[in-house]
Residue, then its C-alpha position, 0 to 999 in steps of 0.5 A: m078753303g076745304l079741309f082736303e084741298t092740297p096745293q095742287i087743287r088750291k092752285e088749280i081753283a085759283r087758275c080756273t077762278a082766272l078764266p075768262v067769262v062774261f055773264e050780262g044775262f041769259l043768251d037766246t039759245n034757239g039753234l043748238g041743233d038741228e031736228a035730228f038732234g039738238l038741245v031744247c032750254v028747259e030752265k035758265y037758273p039765276a046765280d045764287l051767291i049764297r049758295g056758291y051757285s052760277p047762272s045755269y041753263n038746262f037743257i033736254i037733249k032730243a034725238g029725232g024728236m024724242r027725249v034721250g037726256a039732258v045736259s046743262l052748263r053753269v057759267g063761270f066758275t065758283r070754288s064749288l064748281f071746281y067739284s061739281g064741274q060746268i057741264g053736267y050731263a045724263v043719257d037716259a038708260p035706253h039712250r046710253g052708249q050712241g054718243y049723245a052726251g058728247r054731241a051735247c056737249r059739243l052743241m053748247i060750244p057757241l054758247m059757252r063762247a058767248h060767255g067768253m068761255t074758253k075752258v070749262l070742267i067737266t067732272n064724274n065719280p073715279e067709277n063711272t067709266a062711261s062719263r070719262r069715256v066722253c070727257e077723253k073723247l071731247g078731248a078733255k084733259l084729266l087734272c087730278v082726282a080730288r077729294i070732296p072737301r066735307s063742307h061740299e053738297l056732293y059730299r053730303a050726297g055720298d060721293r068722296y072723290k071726282n074726276i076733275f077734267e078741263w075741257d079746252i073749247e078753243q080747240y074746235d073751229s067756230 
């Protein structure tokens, strides 16, 4: 338990830990998009229980056959993921502001559903207005602004607070 975890944050972590997930191995990631816009899986990482890491998929975001960024999906939930999120994205500087991060997140919905996930966490730094806007456009709900525990690797990297968003993917049609 982190030193800075308030009762509200402990309650949210417990609730998120109870969310459904199924991981019986990595799934086929072909077909996440089309030739005009899509995701190409470049790495699959197994869980690392010692470090508290869930299994994850890392993708390159491609538009018009060109790399425009990257997105990752971490399957499952750990206490650490409350602060680092289950989805991470980065759009390369020349391609920002074109909606690529949100489109990439939506393309992962079938993969999330195949793993039994109904809700996912997306976190960002409070000063990162572009990432916050992606979350808002997806319809994600801001749960809280959480202080990062000193024991977390994000704290060691210099982060002190994270916006914690919950994205309910059940709101999307199959």
